[in-house]
ZAROKOL-669773 format. One record per residue (C-alpha): residue in one letter; residue number from 1; x, y, z negated. Coordinates in steps of 0.001 Angstrom, whole numbers, padded with zeros to 6 digits. Last residue first. Layout:
<torkes>
 code pos       u       v       w
    A NUM       X       Y       Z
...
</torkes>
This chain:
<torkes>
 code pos       u       v       w
    W 731  086567  085806 -159987
    K 730  085339  083428 -157309
    L 729  084762  083081 -153577
    D 728  083164  079662 -153026
    I 727  083963  078396 -149544
    V 726  081846  075957 -147500
    L 725  083182  074420 -144281
    A 724  080331  072646 -142524
    D 723  079457  069835 -140124
    A 722  082773  068074 -139522
    K 721  082954  065114 -137150
    D 720  086730  065042 -136549
    Y 719  087774  065592 -140148
    Q 718  090721  067369 -141753
    L 717  091227  069253 -145011
    L 716  094799  070137 -145942
    T 715  095158  071406 -149510
    S 714  098613  069920 -149917
    Q 713  099970  066906 -151793
    D 712  099911  064458 -148861
    N 711  103361  062942 -149337
    V 710  105022  065950 -147679
    D 709  102292  068589 -147268
    D 708  104005  070697 -149915
    Y 707  106649  071549 -147317
    C 706  106150  075343 -147377
    F 705  105631  075740 -151084
    G 704  102658  075728 -153479
    Y 703  100016  074350 -151133
    A 702  097780  072698 -153738
    K 701  096133  069353 -154498
    G 700  095881  068233 -158136
    L 699  092348  066824 -157810
    V 698  090910  070382 -157790
    S 697  093653  072755 -158815
    H 696  095245  073974 -162031
    E 695  098069  071439 -162375
    H 694  098912  071675 -158676
    F 693  098970  075442 -159082
    F 692  101398  075173 -161976
    G 691  103733  072818 -160117
    A 690  104076  075290 -157260
    Y 689  105187  078074 -159621
    F 688  107159  075472 -161585
    N 687  109505  074955 -158633
    S 686  111746  072569 -160501
    V 685  114755  072644 -162830
    S 684  113887  071142 -166221
    N 683  112784  067990 -164404
    K 682  109189  066880 -164918
    Y 681  107793  068807 -161918
    Y 680  106865  065618 -160015
    K 679  106876  062158 -161589
    S 678  103083  061667 -161461
    P 677  103254  062505 -157744
    T 676  105176  059308 -156885
    Y 675  106576  059618 -153332
    W 674  110000  061035 -154121
    N 673  110249  059016 -157340
    E 672  112610  056251 -156125
    P 671  114602  059029 -154480
    E 670  115643  060295 -157928
    T 669  118337  062942 -157388
    A 668  115896  065208 -155530
    V 667  113080  064620 -158031
    G 666  112498  068190 -159285
    R 665  109418  068836 -157165
    N 664  111044  071724 -155296
    F 663  114145  069618 -154672
    A 662  112169  066610 -153400
    A 661  110023  068748 -151090
    C 660  113092  070369 -149527
    L 659  114764  066989 -149101
    Q 658  111740  065454 -147345
    A 657  111321  068486 -145064
    E 656  115055  068489 -144303
    I 655  114872  064894 -143072
    A 654  112057  065828 -140652
    K 653  114064  068870 -139573
    E 652  117024  066631 -138791
    V 651  114793  064356 -136720
    G 650  113419  067269 -134718
    N 649  116792  068820 -133976
    G 648  118757  071224 -136139
    R 647  117640  073978 -138478
    D 646  115020  074682 -141096
    F 645  116272  073329 -144415
    A 644  119776  074804 -144102
    G 643  118204  078173 -143328
    K 642  114545  078033 -144382
    G 641  112379  075762 -146478
    E 640  111253  078630 -148712
    L 639  112220  077490 -152199
    V 638  115154  075307 -151169
    E 637  116544  077882 -148737
    Q 636  116252  080570 -151408
    T 635  118197  078503 -153937
    N 634  121034  077575 -151572
    P 633  121216  074730 -149074
    K 632  124054  072368 -148102
    D 631  123798  071623 -144399
    V 630  121918  068668 -142923
    Y 629  123438  066555 -140142
    Y 628  122091  063612 -138172
    V 627  124351  060884 -136794
    T 626  122890  058948 -133861
    S 625  123253  055147 -134021
    D 624  119496  054567 -134222
    G 623  117856  051304 -135280
    E 622  117739  052394 -138921
    R 621  118471  056111 -139135
    T 620  121843  057634 -139943
    F 619  122387  060667 -142099
    R 618  125341  062991 -142719
    M 617  125012  065511 -145507
    Q 616  127037  068664 -145035
    N 615  129169  070996 -147127
    G 614  131985  068481 -147510
    V 613  130766  065024 -146571
    V 612  127635  064031 -148479
    R 611  126151  060621 -147610
    G 610  122785  059674 -146100
    V 609  120892  056487 -145237
    F 608  117529  056795 -143519
    R 607  114489  054642 -142783
    G 606  112178  056170 -140199
    S 605  110238  059318 -139296
    E 604  107176  058341 -141350
    S 603  109457  058317 -144371
    S 602  112009  055971 -145915
    F 601  114801  056864 -148325
    R 600  118402  055999 -149104
    L 599  121050  058351 -150514
    D 598  124406  056618 -150500
    E 597  126926  057011 -153314
    N 596  129957  059122 -154180
    A 595  129318  062356 -152262
    Y 594  125680  061656 -153044
    K 593  126021  062426 -156742
    N 592  128221  065493 -156230
    W 591  125758  067117 -153811
    F 590  122767  066369 -156045
    E 589  124484  067923 -159074
    N 588  125552  070886 -156909
    I 587  121947  071448 -155776
    Y 586  120803  071263 -159396
    N 585  123427  073834 -160374
    D 584  122329  076170 -157553
    F 583  118564  075936 -158110
    Y 582  118133  079180 -160088
    N 581  120800  081233 -158307
    G 580  118519  084171 -157408
    N 579  116854  084157 -160824
    I 578  117873  087729 -161795
    K 577  117675  088995 -158212
    G 576  120587  089218 -155782
    V 575  118962  086913 -153251
    N 574  115330  086187 -154109
    F 573  114184  084371 -157222
    T 572  112795  087507 -158923
    S 571  110071  088231 -156348
    K 570  108991  087052 -152916
    C 569  111275  084073 -153381
    P 568  109328  082934 -156441
    A 567  105758  083226 -155065
    I 566  103856  086212 -156484
    I 565  101066  086017 -159041
    R 564  098816  088849 -157945
    D 563  097067  092125 -158815
    D 562  098524  092985 -162213
    R 561  101815  091257 -161480
    V 560  103022  087857 -162699
    L 559  106202  086449 -161138
    S 558  108345  087378 -164158
    K 557  106790  084508 -166115
    Y 556  108696  082127 -163829
    E 555  112104  082430 -165519
    N 554  110467  082020 -168920
    P 553  109157  078537 -168192
    V 552  105495  078229 -167094
    E 551  102622  077531 -169486
    N 550  101597  080711 -171311
    K 549  101878  083320 -168549
    F 548  100408  080900 -165993
    A 547  097535  080040 -168319
    N 546  096700  083717 -168786
    F 545  096602  084409 -165040
    I 544  094536  081270 -164361
    E 543  092049  082026 -167126
    D 542  091710  085657 -165996
    R 541  090968  084583 -162418
    T 540  088434  082018 -163551
    G 539  089313  078352 -163647
    V 538  090155  075542 -161223
    D 537  091578  076557 -157845
    G 536  090876  074810 -154561
    V 535  090215  071607 -152708
    V 534  087010  069653 -152018
    N 533  086346  066673 -149772
    D 532  083122  065289 -148315
    Y 531  083588  063033 -145303
    G 530  081306  060521 -143659
    G 529  079937  057295 -145063
    Y 528  080014  054776 -142246
    L 527  077075  056048 -140180
    S 526  078680  059477 -140062
    G 525  078537  062863 -141764
    G 524  080857  065790 -142247
    I 523  081566  068130 -145145
    L 522  084577  070304 -145905
    R 521  084634  072049 -149296
    T 520  086774  075014 -150331
    V 519  087208  076496 -153810
    M 518  088682  079962 -154158
    P 517  090391  081696 -157063
    F 516  091821  085222 -156826
    C 515  095217  086683 -155922
    F 514  097749  083859 -155822
    Y 513  100917  084364 -153770
    D 512  103086  083393 -150795
    V 511  102906  079600 -150406
    R 510  099654  079461 -152390
    T 509  097649  078314 -149388
    T 508  094205  077460 -148067
    N 507  094088  074713 -145476
    G 506  093021  073620 -142038
    W 505  091836  070861 -139765
    Y 504  088412  070776 -138195
    H 503  087078  068653 -135320
    K 502  083486  069489 -134393
    G 501  084422  071378 -131225
    E 500  088134  072015 -131664
    I 499  088613  074036 -134843
    T 498  092050  075106 -136067
    F 497  092629  076467 -139539
    E 496  094375  078915 -141830
    A 495  092753  080398 -144937
    F 494  093362  083810 -146459
    E 493  093257  085649 -149764
    F 492  092701  089322 -150517
    L 491  092714  091937 -153263
    T 490  093865  095086 -151494
    N 489  096741  097059 -153016
    A 488  099294  096353 -150277
    N 487  096706  096364 -147478
    V 486  097702  099739 -145967
    D 485  101350  098753 -146266
    G 484  103438  101229 -148261
    P 483  104762  098639 -150701
    N 482  106074  096602 -147733
    N 481  106797  092989 -148691
    L 480  103028  092491 -148961
    D 479  102707  092811 -145194
    P 478  099073  092539 -144102
    G 477  098301  092250 -140386
    A 476  099763  093564 -137154
    Y 475  098267  091987 -134055
    G 474  099325  090358 -130844
    T 473  098300  089301 -127343
    S 472  095845  091878 -126002
    G 471  097904  094990 -126697
    V 470  098847  095288 -130331
    F 469  095691  094817 -132405
    K 468  095682  096379 -135868
    V 467  094322  094499 -138867
    Y 466  092928  096082 -142023
    V 465  091852  093682 -144748
    P 464  088480  095002 -145842
    K 463  087610  096806 -149060
    G 462  086370  095919 -152540
    Y 461  087192  092204 -152388
    S 460  088889  090397 -149516
    L 459  088741  087257 -147369
    Y 458  091032  086979 -144333
    M 457  090389  084055 -141990
    R 456  093274  082868 -139804
    G 455  092830  080729 -136718
    S 454  095624  078892 -134942
    R 453  093039  077643 -132465
    I 452  089358  078513 -132402
    T 451  086680  076368 -130765
    P 450  083294  077797 -131684
    A 449  082359  078658 -135272
    Y 448  078800  078981 -136524
    V 447  078960  081887 -138964
    H 446  077903  082366 -142561
    D 445  077478  085092 -145170
    S 444  076441  087723 -142664
    E 443  075902  091473 -143050
    A 442  075670  091297 -146853
    L 441  078706  088989 -146829
    T 440  080595  091882 -145302
    H 439  082028  091939 -141799
    Y 438  085406  092719 -140257
    I 437  086566  093383 -136698
    N 436  086822  097177 -136450
    A 435  090497  097155 -135518
    Y 434  092794  099649 -137225
    K 433  093674  103285 -136540
    T 432  096421  105055 -138462
    G 431  096109  108504 -140082
    N 430  095644  107267 -143629
    V 429  092883  104889 -142508
    E 428  091144  105342 -139146
    V 427  088787  102634 -137877
    T 426  088685  102530 -134053
    N 425  091325  099962 -133076
    L 424  088988  097891 -130859
    S 423  090332  099677 -127764
    E 422  093682  098067 -128571
    S 421  092196  094849 -127262
    A 420  091732  091327 -128556
    P 419  089138  089198 -126761
    I 418  085821  088666 -128620
    M 417  085128  085057 -129641
    N 416  081398  084920 -130376
    G 415  080209  083238 -133572
    D 414  077367  085649 -134317
    K 413  079305  087437 -137065
    D 412  082120  088262 -134631
    M 411  085196  086118 -134159
    Y 410  088404  087903 -133207
    C 409  090353  087033 -130121
    L 408  093803  086068 -128813
    Q 407  093449  084036 -125597
    N 406  094376  080356 -125790
    N 405  091633  079476 -123258
    A 404  089604  077701 -125959
    N 403  089890  080844 -128110
    N 402  092946  081952 -130048
    G 401  092742  083310 -133563
    V 400  091346  086066 -135752
    I 399  088647  085831 -138441
    C 398  087411  088641 -140675
    W 397  085742  088607 -144061
    Y 396  084664  091217 -146597
    I 395  083135  091148 -150084
    E 394  081826  094493 -151345
    S 393  078391  094351 -149642
    D 392  077833  090914 -151171
    S 391  078309  092478 -154612
    Y 390  081551  092193 -156552
    K 389  082055  091519 -160275
    G 388  078547  090060 -160528
    N 387  079614  086525 -161347
    T 386  082238  086448 -158569
    K 385  080646  083354 -157006
    N 384  079675  084915 -153674
    N 383  079307  081938 -151307
    L 382  080768  081859 -147789
    E 381  079574  079347 -145180
    I 380  081501  078344 -142049
    A 379  079156  076181 -139945
    I 378  080854  073792 -137528
    R 377  079433  073749 -134021
    D 376  077725  071432 -131509
    D 375  075497  069175 -133594
    R 374  074290  071943 -135873
    L 373  073689  072216 -139612
    P 372  070821  074429 -140733
    V 371  071695  077513 -142814
    N 370  068762  078482 -145065
    E 369  069526  075882 -147754
    K 368  073083  077118 -148093
    L 367  075507  074282 -148720
    Q 366  076972  074132 -152195
    P 365  080603  074644 -153230
    K 364  081578  071785 -155540
    L 363  082951  072797 -158954
    E 362  079883  071757 -160991
    E 361  079812  068396 -159204
    P 360  083250  067430 -160482
    C 359  085535  066714 -157492
    T 358  085939  063058 -156681
    E 357  088756  060633 -157302
    P 356  089013  058412 -154290
    E 355  087680  054873 -154615
    T 354  090781  052838 -155304
    E 353  093974  052217 -153408
    K 352  096615  050216 -155197
    E 351  099971  051936 -155513
    G 350  102497  050517 -153075
    T 349  104689  047429 -153137
    G 348  108304  046913 -152161
    T 347  109837  045975 -148821
    I 346  107497  045534 -145865
    Q 345  107856  042902 -143115
    I 344  105416  043480 -140285
    Q 343  102727  041569 -138434
    A 342  100408  042844 -135735
    E 341  096781  042100 -134986
    L 340  094067  043163 -132567
    R 339  090915  041669 -134018
    E 338  087892  040496 -132057
    S 337  085369  043248 -131648
    E 336  083047  044545 -134339
    R 335  079306  044527 -134931
    K 334  077393  046518 -137538
    G 333  076931  049525 -135264
    V 332  079610  049226 -132602
    V 331  083102  048889 -134089
    T 330  086450  048226 -132407
    T 329  088711  046086 -134563
    I 328  092207  046741 -135955
    A 327  094433  044273 -137819
    I 326  097591  044557 -139912
    T 325  099139  041317 -141128
    H 324  101799  041545 -143826
    T 323  105168  039879 -144351
    G 322  106900  040383 -147687
    E 321  106256  042304 -150898
    T 320  102748  042322 -152294
    Y 319  100165  045079 -152673
    V 318  100629  046940 -149412
    P 317  099912  050672 -149273
    L 316  098509  052422 -146179
    K 315  099785  055346 -144115
    L 314  097409  056037 -141271
    A 313  097717  057543 -137794
    Q 312  094465  058070 -135941
    A 311  091781  056438 -133821
    S 310  088418  057383 -135289
    I 309  087056  055722 -138404
    G 308  084227  053199 -138821
    T 307  085511  051540 -141972
    R 306  088973  051731 -143474
    R 305  090714  049312 -145843
    R 304  089051  046017 -144859
    E 303  091013  043255 -146574
    G 302  092327  040483 -144288
    D 301  095997  041138 -145006
    V 300  095482  044835 -144215
    Y 299  092373  045567 -142171
    V 298  091285  048649 -140235
    N 297  087786  049095 -138782
    Y 296  087399  051262 -135696
    C 295  085231  053802 -133866
    D 294  086347  055666 -130746
    I 293  084587  053483 -128170
    T 292  086243  054353 -124828
    G 291  089592  053576 -126412
    R 290  091861  055683 -128626
    G 289  095256  054138 -129048
    W 288  096747  052734 -132235
    V 287  098699  053834 -135309
    V 286  099550  052165 -138620
    N 285  102362  053242 -140932
    V 284  103009  050791 -143761
    Y 283  103693  051539 -147432
    G 282  105440  049694 -150278
    V 281  108719  051590 -150010
    S 280  108248  054136 -147250
    A 279  106592  054240 -143843
    Q 278  107442  050733 -142633
    S 277  106211  050348 -139064
    V 276  103071  049334 -137185
    D 275  102015  050005 -133581
    L 274  098674  048939 -132137
    G 273  098406  050071 -128499
    F 272  094997  048593 -127773
    P 271  091635  048083 -129476
    K 270  089439  045167 -128378
    E 269  086485  045820 -126104
    I 268  083181  044562 -127467
    S 267  082045  041372 -125711
    S 266  083745  039226 -128371
    D 265  081169  040254 -130973
    T 264  082290  039580 -134543
    T 263  079730  040287 -137266
    F 262  080245  043096 -139751
    S 261  079099  043277 -143363
    I 260  078600  046812 -144668
    N 259  079267  047535 -148332
    T 258  076980  050532 -148272
    T 257  077353  054282 -147812
    E 256  081087  053838 -147456
    K 255  083364  056638 -148691
    P 254  086249  057424 -146392
    I 253  089505  056778 -148245
    T 252  091543  059961 -148430
    T 251  094623  059657 -146314
    P 250  098188  058731 -147168
    K 249  100559  060024 -144507
    A 248  101099  059552 -140810
    T 247  101401  062894 -139021
    T 246  099122  062800 -136016
    P 245  096848  065460 -137255
    A 244  099608  068010 -136941
    V 243  100294  069350 -140366
    T 242  100126  072720 -142027
    P 241  098010  075028 -139945
    K 240  098512  075109 -136202
    A 239  101209  077594 -135266
    T 238  100210  080658 -133266
    P 237  099957  083472 -135784
    A 236  099242  086692 -133900
    V 235  102155  088776 -132780
    T 234  103846  091577 -134684
    T 233  104959  094309 -132276
    P 232  103449  097123 -134353
    A 231  105967  096478 -137142
    A 230  104165  096118 -140440
    T 229  103573  092415 -139954
    P 228  105996  090777 -142356
    Q 227  105251  087061 -142144
    A 226  102757  085064 -144151
    E 225  104107  081544 -144267
    P 224  103009  078777 -141952
    A 223  103387  075272 -143335
    K 222  106393  073295 -142150
    T 221  105527  070133 -140304
    T 220  107892  071201 -137561
    T 219  107602  072597 -134074
    I 218  110064  074696 -132180
    A 217  107912  077455 -130793
    G 216  104992  077879 -128409
    D 215  102490  076424 -130817
    G 214  101706  073284 -128916
    T 213  101119  072918 -125191
    Y 212  103553  070085 -124451
    T 211  103429  069308 -120745
    Y 210  104389  065728 -119988
    K 209  106327  064445 -116996
    V 208  106489  060685 -116933
    S 207  109452  058354 -117159
    T 206  110664  054827 -116540
    I 205  114270  054448 -117629
    N 204  116521  051858 -116045
    S 203  116847  048754 -118154
    V 202  118867  048494 -121329
    K 201  121703  046309 -122551
    N 200  122941  045552 -126071
    G 199  120600  042598 -126512
    K 198  117603  043270 -124320
    V 197  116156  046778 -124407
    A 196  113417  048063 -122068
    A 195  113616  051768 -121239
    V 194  110987  054461 -121857
    G 193  111027  058104 -120825
    V 192  109118  061285 -121659
    T 191  110277  064163 -119469
    Y 190  109240  067502 -120920
    E 189  107314  070512 -119608
    G 188  106598  073532 -121740
    S 187  105724  074706 -125244
    G 186  108505  074508 -127818
    K 185  112040  073640 -126770
    T 184  112395  070996 -129499
    F 183  109533  068795 -128423
    V 182  110691  065967 -130716
    S 181  109118  067791 -133698
    K 180  105668  066966 -132309
    E 179  106059  063464 -133687
    L 178  105749  060629 -131207
    N 177  103260  057776 -131428
    V 176  104810  055024 -129336
    S 175  103420  052153 -127317
    N 174  104526  048793 -125923
    G 173  105655  047339 -129228
    S 172  109124  046967 -130778
    V 171  109956  050646 -130944
    N 170  113218  052590 -130684
    T 169  113427  056354 -131218
    V 168  114593  059758 -129947
    Y 167  117198  059120 -127222
    A 166  117887  062202 -125123
    G 165  117007  062030 -121410
    D 164  114483  064862 -121563
    I 163  112759  063034 -124408
    Y 162  113688  059357 -124637
    V 161  112110  056186 -126036
    N 160  114053  052931 -126287
    Y 159  112049  049711 -126075
    S 158  112343  046368 -127837
    D 157  113680  042810 -127555
    V 156  112839  041947 -123953
    D 155  111471  038678 -122589
    V 154  108392  039913 -120739
    V 153  107870  043659 -120344
    P 152  104758  045111 -121979
    A 151  102688  047566 -119902
    W 150  103002  051144 -121113
    A 149  101692  053424 -123835
    F 148  102197  057034 -124954
    Y 147  100771  058908 -127963
    Y 146  101679  062574 -128514
    P 145  098170  064032 -129007
    L 144  096951  061310 -131349
    D 143  093900  062838 -133063
    A 142  092832  064966 -130094
    N 141  093553  062097 -127696
    G 140  096500  060088 -126484
    A 139  097268  057552 -123796
    W 138  099979  059440 -121895
    V 137  101005  056851 -119367
    L 136  103821  054425 -118606
    G 135  102464  051815 -116200
    E 134  105676  049879 -115787
    P 133  108670  049253 -118061
    A 132  112004  048635 -116302
    Q 131  112793  044988 -115645
    I 130  116231  043991 -116873
    S 129  118351  043036 -113822
    E 128  119411  046694 -113565
    D 127  121535  046355 -116687
    I 126  122298  049799 -118110
    D 125  124810  049879 -120945
    Q 124  123935  050282 -124606
    G 123  126641  051304 -127075
    P 122  125287  054814 -127526
    A 121  121582  055103 -126706
    T 120  120959  055670 -123043
    P 119  121504  058590 -120693
    A 118  119157  058571 -117698
    V 117  118561  056404 -114646
    T 116  115227  056979 -113011
    V 115  111993  055139 -112413
    D 114  109200  057577 -111633
    T 113  105793  057802 -113181
    P 112  103003  060001 -111892
    K 111  102114  062949 -114178
    A 110  100832  062830 -117755
    T 109  099099  066012 -118921
    S 108  095729  064328 -119030
    P 107  092395  064428 -117262
    E 106  090727  061037 -116948
    P 105  090738  058767 -113852
    A 104  094056  060327 -112783
    K 103  094238  062274 -109534
    T 102  097273  061762 -107356
    T 101  098351  064441 -104944
    A 100  100448  064898 -101821
    P  99  101595  061336 -102157
    Q  98  105095  060583 -100883
    G  97  105381  057740 -098415
    S  96  105491  060085 -095480
    G  95  102066  059539 -093973
    A  94  100540  061933 -096477
    Y  93  098315  059457 -098263
    T  92  096453  061365 -100967
    Y  91  095581  059178 -103947
    K  90  092475  059441 -106129
    I  89  092494  057076 -109083
    S  88  090402  054045 -109857
    T  87  089359  051611 -112588
    I  86  086866  049117 -111187
    V  85  084302  047361 -113352
    S  84  085482  044010 -114589
    T  83  085402  040908 -112460
    K  82  083786  037491 -112716
    N  81  084505  034159 -111043
    G  80  087065  033115 -113632
    K  79  088480  036326 -115096
    V  78  089431  039071 -112662
    A  77  090424  042596 -113735
    A  76  089483  045348 -111300
    I  75  091830  047884 -109715
    G  74  090948  050831 -107471
    I  73  092810  053211 -105195
    A  72  090421  055857 -103834
    Y  71  091828  057486 -100707
    E  70  092546  061090 -099661
    G  69  094042  061993 -096295
    S  68  096557  060941 -093635
    G  67  095473  057973 -091535
    K  66  091965  056607 -091868
    T  65  093177  053008 -092181
    F  64  095369  053509 -095229
    V  63  095731  049754 -095770
    S  62  098432  049666 -093066
    E  61  100761  051521 -095444
    N  60  101466  048239 -097184
    L  59  100727  048193 -100902
    N  58  103173  047367 -103703
    V  57  101027  046173 -106588
    S  56  101397  046281 -110353
    G  55  100127  044717 -113570
    D  54  100893  041173 -112434
    V  53  098620  038461 -111004
    V  52  097773  040123 -107709
    N  51  094750  040136 -105375
    A  50  094840  042367 -102298
    V  49  092871  044615 -099917
    L  48  089332  044558 -101317
    T  47  087375  047504 -099889
    G  46  086049  050117 -102317
    D  45  088013  053010 -100817
    V  44  091176  050943 -101203
    Y  43  090713  048031 -103587
    V  42  093051  045804 -105577
    N  41  091695  042744 -107388
    Y  40  093579  041690 -110497
    S  39  094475  038279 -111887
    D  38  093586  035656 -114489
    I  37  092999  038001 -117458
    G  36  093265  036788 -121065
    D  35  095781  039429 -122131
    A  34  095944  042782 -120340
    K  33  098537  044268 -117989
    A  32  098752  048045 -118286
    W  31  098678  049624 -114826
    A  30  100955  050059 -111838
    F  29  100807  051408 -108280
    Y  28  103485  051262 -105561
    Y  27  102793  052859 -102203
    P  26  106088  054753 -101743
    L  25  108391  052021 -103023
    N  24  111828  053107 -101789
    A  23  111218  056845 -102137
    N  22  109464  056368 -105459
    G  21  106316  054744 -106762
    A  20  104407  054515 -109993
    W  19  101023  055817 -108849
    V  18  099034  055361 -112007
    L  17  096467  053043 -113587
    G  16  096701  053313 -117378
    E  15  093886  050946 -118254
    P  14  092360  047949 -116476
    A  13  088657  047280 -117120
    K  12  087874  045047 -120092
    I  11  085684  042122 -119185
    S  10  082420  042566 -121107
    E   9  081095  044568 -118143
    D   8  080875  041414 -116019
    V   7  080759  042313 -112316
    D   6  079992  039368 -110091
    Q   5  082545  037511 -107995
    G   4  081205  035076 -105389
    P   3  081774  037495 -102511
    V   2  084313  040185 -103476
    S   1  083450  042947 -105934
</torkes>
């Protein structure tokens, strides 16, 4: 610090420091300007070179006194006669005005910003007198991987956000939590841009380069389906299970160990990047940035709704119509920071949150007493609950997925990720060799899992699921569409998941079939109550089979086989089959209704208005003049979320997910019931296969069709401090 200025660690250090220059401003640096700060000191290699009041500085090349080479550029916030600690980046002065390298204070995929001119939203012309946003950075984390923030611009109305020059959304605050569906090219580099909006004019666009490293394909919230894998070129599943953790939807209320009272401590850093929006009628989306202390309380109208949670996206109900105050505080022990607040107008009221319904104790999978929990890994524990039908030596498991380096592997019983190789194909069955990668419960009934991405765990009775590696990057697994498949007569289930350290998200699924019952429990602890959620099937295998035969309409009884209950489109509801036109009349009823009136709904992607024109629906989104198109689906496209319900850009796919869910649940023509589970599967035309498994599951959660995650009805389990995943394998 400079003479007379002491470091005060309660002053928040600047965030988002980046080189923000260009050919005309080669030594220009910017950061997020904070409230309550008098000015900023600027340092080069620890030496004070300037003091500025704004969140940027344009240095003179004379400060680079060593000539060409690497320098540390530092910024400290000044308040009175105190300064914060210094935030710094490494900058290589090349003598030409263009840095050879810039090194961010924390690793990220965001590259230095550059002000450019790019296409704007229709009807908005560029006005270069409007200040372009500064300090645009990727500000995300594991829970908010697509979160960007920038310094607020004075006297502007809002901000447009662009991906590769195409408009994707408009926000009022100086941050945005994007959906992964905007990265329409799949994995690779994108330009994320922000422009300030004032009236019907916009500034130039400030942009950063961002590398999206998702699943390598166009991303949606669509659940993975088992794909035919008989061909030897089948590749390993690469999509994360079910839902990216950033998707805002109702979340289970963390249980509090006590009704903790918090005291306000102004020395604790306040949260940043709070962004609120209407999610649906009576619900608000809340998202904020992850700070150095990743522990927060969340308040709605003064009532604490979440305690001690990590930064994430939430969907919360409001209990009165009108203007609401959302507040976030940073938590340390039983102290919390001053509140970061935002206000929003919400139409309608939501269902009141209560203590979450809990799974009956007799259904809960139990932790093994001989398996200690670890601080560094999640324990996967498997319990034989087949009541003597199968011994531990007759129950098999195998796990395949990508390791921390995104290399296809299998997990051995000691928790090692072994790279895939055709040399592992050593087990011969019917003249074909398969990989020796499975274990029985007798060999090991638990494993401590390392990081594994896009993981799939096969669980089988009587014999293993045979998997064949194809090179080092793919594998051929079960294909139930092929009667001659080696696994066709094997009794097996599977779970899909991703584990990053102690962060787990994953699900079991009924998207393709039911074979035998499983109950899954995810457990994690924390000072504020932790996580303990259970999903799965209720009843024995015989009870579930008999109930299905007795309870579903006649059309669905045909789905029952001796070994499995098959999903509709895998059986008699497919093209040319007896029930192949099952949804057609309902689709026509919907199409006729909305040819004559508007369809209105709100989701985490925005507020939409749609109208049928011919064989398409045309949608507009509030604050967005773009027209989005959805084609008329058929029965198979409704049931499997494909074709008309799996095409177009990211916004169109988000609309299609809502429509697909509404049709399957029998509420398509009743948008007021789209987000009310008690109204689902009441219509005479519905996906009663999915409805049955919701009716016969723990707390009504099931994955009965590909978009069953819409409105949080799926079996997704997710927690960032998980200790154990416990699965009861039943009969």
